[in-house]
C-alpha positions as a LaTeX table, in Angstrom:
\begin{tabular}{lrrr}
\hline
Residue & $x$ (\AA) & $y$ (\AA) & $z$ (\AA) \\
\hline
Met1 & 3.46 & 201.23 & 103.87 \\
Asp2 & 5.39 & 201.26 & 107.09 \\
Asn3 & 8.61 & 202.63 & 105.70 \\
Leu4 & 7.98 & 204.74 & 102.62 \\
Asn5 & 11.69 & 205.40 & 102.19 \\
Glu6 & 12.11 & 201.72 & 101.32 \\
Gln7 & 8.82 & 201.39 & 99.43 \\
Phe8 & 10.07 & 202.90 & 96.19 \\
Arg9 & 12.69 & 202.28 & 93.56 \\
Cys10 & 13.87 & 204.47 & 90.73 \\
Glu11 & 14.43 & 203.44 & 87.14 \\
His12 & 15.13 & 205.09 & 83.85 \\
Leu13 & 12.17 & 205.62 & 81.50 \\
Phe14 & 13.55 & 203.08 & 79.00 \\
Ala15 & 14.54 & 200.48 & 81.65 \\
Ser16 & 11.46 & 198.42 & 80.84 \\
Ser17 & 9.42 & 198.07 & 77.70 \\
Lys18 & 6.32 & 198.34 & 79.95 \\
Asn19 & 7.16 & 201.86 & 81.09 \\
Leu20 & 5.93 & 203.65 & 77.97 \\
Gln21 & 2.56 & 201.95 & 78.45 \\
Ala22 & 2.56 & 202.58 & 82.23 \\
Ile23 & 3.06 & 206.35 & 81.88 \\
Lys24 & $-0.31$ & 206.61 & 80.10 \\
Ser25 & $-2.03$ & 206.30 & 83.50 \\
Phe26 & 0.10 & 209.02 & 85.11 \\
Arg27 & $-2.05$ & 211.92 & 86.26 \\
Val28 & $-1.52$ & 215.37 & 87.72 \\
Asp29 & $-4.81$ & 216.68 & 89.09 \\
Lys30 & $-3.67$ & 220.22 & 89.76 \\
Arg31 & $-4.45$ & 222.27 & 86.68 \\
Ser32 & $-1.20$ & 224.24 & 86.84 \\
Gly33 & 0.73 & 220.94 & 86.77 \\
Lys34 & $-0.92$ & 219.46 & 83.68 \\
Gly35 & 2.15 & 220.38 & 81.63 \\
Leu36 & 4.16 & 217.90 & 83.71 \\
Glu37 & 1.68 & 215.13 & 82.88 \\
Leu38 & 1.69 & 216.03 & 79.20 \\
Tyr39 & 5.48 & 216.19 & 79.11 \\
Leu40 & 5.79 & 212.65 & 80.47 \\
Lys41 & 3.20 & 211.26 & 78.07 \\
Asn42 & 4.13 & 213.20 & 74.93 \\
Asn43 & 7.73 & 214.40 & 75.10 \\
Ala44 & 9.83 & 212.40 & 77.57 \\
Ala45 & 10.63 & 209.54 & 75.17 \\
Thr46 & 11.56 & 211.89 & 72.33 \\
Glu47 & 13.86 & 213.91 & 74.60 \\
Glu48 & 15.45 & 210.68 & 75.83 \\
Ile49 & 16.29 & 209.71 & 72.27 \\
Ser50 & 17.70 & 213.16 & 71.49 \\
Lys51 & 19.62 & 213.08 & 74.80 \\
Ser52 & 18.26 & 216.48 & 75.82 \\
Asn53 & 16.68 & 215.21 & 79.04 \\
Arg54 & 16.87 & 212.09 & 81.19 \\
Thr55 & 13.60 & 210.94 & 82.78 \\
Tyr56 & 13.29 & 208.61 & 85.75 \\
Leu57 & 10.21 & 206.86 & 87.08 \\
Val58 & 9.81 & 206.22 & 90.79 \\
Lys59 & 7.83 & 203.04 & 91.29 \\
Asp60 & 6.24 & 201.25 & 94.20 \\
Lys61 & 8.36 & 198.11 & 94.75 \\
Val62 & 5.31 & 195.99 & 95.52 \\
Thr63 & 2.63 & 197.17 & 93.10 \\
Glu64 & 4.92 & 198.45 & 90.30 \\
Glu65 & 2.73 & 201.57 & 90.07 \\
Ile66 & 4.42 & 204.84 & 89.17 \\
Ala67 & 4.43 & 207.07 & 92.26 \\
Gly68 & 6.20 & 209.98 & 90.58 \\
Tyr69 & 8.81 & 211.00 & 88.05 \\
Phe70 & 11.55 & 213.51 & 87.48 \\
Ser71 & 13.79 & 214.65 & 84.64 \\
Leu72 & 17.34 & 215.94 & 84.85 \\
Arg73 & 19.65 & 217.62 & 82.38 \\
Thr74 & 22.88 & 219.50 & 82.46 \\
Gly75 & 22.81 & 223.24 & 82.50 \\
Leu76 & 24.21 & 226.39 & 83.95 \\
Phe77 & 23.07 & 229.73 & 85.13 \\
Thr78 & 24.84 & 233.02 & 84.89 \\
Leu79 & 25.18 & 235.60 & 87.63 \\
Asp80 & 26.06 & 239.23 & 87.18 \\
Ile81 & 29.16 & 239.92 & 89.28 \\
Ser82 & 29.86 & 243.32 & 87.78 \\
Thr83 & 31.47 & 246.06 & 89.78 \\
Pro84 & 31.06 & 249.77 & 89.17 \\
Asp85 & 34.35 & 249.63 & 87.25 \\
Glu86 & 33.90 & 246.41 & 85.27 \\
Asp87 & 31.13 & 244.35 & 83.68 \\
Ala88 & 31.49 & 240.68 & 84.54 \\
Met89 & 29.46 & 237.49 & 84.66 \\
Tyr90 & 29.99 & 234.18 & 86.43 \\
Ser91 & 28.60 & 230.91 & 85.06 \\
Val92 & 27.55 & 228.38 & 87.69 \\
Ser93 & 27.81 & 224.76 & 86.51 \\
Ala94 & 24.59 & 223.04 & 87.44 \\
Ile95 & 21.99 & 220.38 & 86.82 \\
Glu96 & 18.43 & 221.37 & 86.05 \\
Leu97 & 15.57 & 219.51 & 87.67 \\
Ser98 & 13.48 & 220.11 & 84.57 \\
Asn99 & 10.43 & 218.05 & 85.58 \\
Phe100 & 9.24 & 216.77 & 88.94 \\
Ala101 & 5.76 & 215.43 & 89.70 \\
Val102 & 3.91 & 213.01 & 91.94 \\
Asn103 & 1.28 & 210.77 & 90.34 \\
Ser104 & $-2.20$ & 211.79 & 91.54 \\
Ala105 & $-3.55$ & 208.36 & 90.54 \\
Tyr106 & $-1.05$ & 206.71 & 92.89 \\
Lys107 & $-1.88$ & 209.10 & 95.72 \\
Asp108 & $-5.60$ & 208.38 & 95.29 \\
Lys109 & $-5.02$ & 204.63 & 95.58 \\
His110 & $-2.57$ & 204.98 & 98.48 \\
Pro111 & $-3.78$ & 207.82 & 100.75 \\
Glu112 & $-1.47$ & 206.56 & 103.50 \\
Ala113 & 1.56 & 207.41 & 101.34 \\
Asn114 & 2.69 & 210.86 & 102.46 \\
Arg115 & 5.70 & 212.97 & 101.53 \\
Ile116 & 6.24 & 211.14 & 98.24 \\
Gly117 & 7.82 & 214.22 & 96.64 \\
His118 & 10.21 & 214.62 & 99.56 \\
Ile119 & 11.19 & 210.94 & 99.37 \\
Ile120 & 11.78 & 211.18 & 95.62 \\
Phe121 & 13.88 & 214.29 & 96.07 \\
Thr122 & 16.06 & 213.06 & 98.95 \\
Asn123 & 16.37 & 209.38 & 98.01 \\
Phe124 & 16.69 & 209.60 & 94.23 \\
Ile125 & 17.25 & 213.10 & 92.81 \\
Ile126 & 19.95 & 214.28 & 95.21 \\
Pro127 & 21.96 & 211.02 & 95.04 \\
Ile128 & 21.97 & 211.12 & 91.22 \\
Val129 & 23.01 & 214.77 & 91.18 \\
Lys130 & 25.78 & 214.13 & 93.72 \\
Ser131 & 26.97 & 211.11 & 91.74 \\
Val132 & 27.25 & 213.24 & 88.60 \\
Gly133 & 29.16 & 215.77 & 90.70 \\
Glu134 & 31.76 & 213.09 & 91.46 \\
Thr135 & 32.51 & 212.81 & 87.73 \\
Val136 & 32.11 & 216.35 & 86.39 \\
Gly137 & 31.94 & 219.78 & 87.94 \\
Val138 & 28.49 & 220.55 & 89.35 \\
Gln139 & 28.03 & 223.44 & 91.76 \\
Ala140 & 24.26 & 223.67 & 91.98 \\
Leu141 & 20.86 & 222.16 & 91.29 \\
Tyr142 & 18.16 & 224.45 & 89.92 \\
Ile143 & 14.52 & 224.43 & 88.93 \\
Tyr144 & 12.05 & 226.78 & 87.30 \\
Ala145 & 9.09 & 226.62 & 89.69 \\
Leu146 & 5.52 & 227.50 & 88.89 \\
Pro147 & 4.70 & 230.85 & 90.52 \\
Glu148 & 2.53 & 229.46 & 93.30 \\
Asp149 & 3.23 & 230.38 & 96.91 \\
Asn150 & 2.66 & 226.86 & 98.27 \\
Leu151 & 4.97 & 225.37 & 95.64 \\
Ile152 & 7.69 & 227.95 & 96.28 \\
Ser153 & 7.42 & 227.22 & 100.02 \\
Tyr154 & 7.63 & 223.49 & 99.33 \\
Tyr155 & 10.81 & 223.89 & 97.28 \\
Glu156 & 12.26 & 226.01 & 100.07 \\
Thr157 & 11.72 & 223.08 & 102.47 \\
Leu158 & 13.77 & 220.99 & 100.03 \\
Gly159 & 16.64 & 223.48 & 100.29 \\
Phe160 & 16.02 & 225.68 & 97.25 \\
Ser161 & 16.41 & 229.46 & 97.41 \\
Arg162 & 15.47 & 232.35 & 95.20 \\
Leu163 & 17.75 & 235.05 & 93.94 \\
Ser164 & 17.05 & 238.72 & 94.46 \\
His165 & 14.62 & 240.19 & 91.93 \\
Glu166 & 17.46 & 241.83 & 89.98 \\
Glu167 & 19.58 & 238.65 & 89.93 \\
Glu168 & 16.61 & 236.53 & 88.85 \\
Glu169 & 15.83 & 238.97 & 86.06 \\
Phe170 & 19.44 & 238.66 & 84.90 \\
Val171 & 19.19 & 234.83 & 84.88 \\
His172 & 15.92 & 235.01 & 82.94 \\
Lys173 & 17.51 & 237.18 & 80.27 \\
His174 & 20.48 & 234.86 & 79.81 \\
Val175 & 19.45 & 231.23 & 80.27 \\
Lys176 & 15.72 & 230.77 & 80.96 \\
Pro177 & 13.95 & 228.50 & 78.44 \\
His178 & 10.92 & 230.01 & 76.72 \\
Tyr179 & 8.57 & 227.26 & 77.94 \\
Asp180 & 9.34 & 228.20 & 81.56 \\
Lys181 & 7.96 & 231.71 & 81.02 \\
Gly182 & 6.41 & 233.00 & 84.22 \\
Cys183 & 8.22 & 230.47 & 86.41 \\
Tyr184 & 10.55 & 231.39 & 89.26 \\
Phe185 & 14.18 & 230.40 & 89.19 \\
Met186 & 15.23 & 228.54 & 92.33 \\
Tyr187 & 18.54 & 226.89 & 93.14 \\
Gln188 & 20.56 & 225.15 & 95.80 \\
Ile189 & 24.33 & 224.95 & 96.09 \\
Leu190 & 25.58 & 221.39 & 96.37 \\
\hline
\end{tabular}
């Protein structure tokens, strides 16, 4: 794998009838990430049909193995912009990176493949988000990250930031999904 940036392609979950079978071998070894594996195997197709989430598989162009996946959906987050004289909120139009995982089974078979998550993010996620932004208003990309220091640091290297504790608490009260309980809100302005 000389040039990993050119080693992968991205396709929608329903692009091939083989994809629903292929996702059965997707694996996340880290215990805290098991929900991402279970989502792909048990919920991604249903949420595709209901149009509540759009899931993409990133595949090795040569072997057709799934290297990773991500899901995107529209969203917003609300910031408190109150002044001492007036209560006010500002809604930021955004896209949520609702799922994002690298396949541990692929990494095990291809130990030379490094920075797969970074490649997926820069070569596939950001271009899709920017393309959507050409059609409709999108100011930011956000994610609810598991509360792990190494994961938070990783997302920071991808350009995500955290809000102040008070601002994050405000976001959690107004737009945070229940299933992301305990996760940290992170965002980046586009």
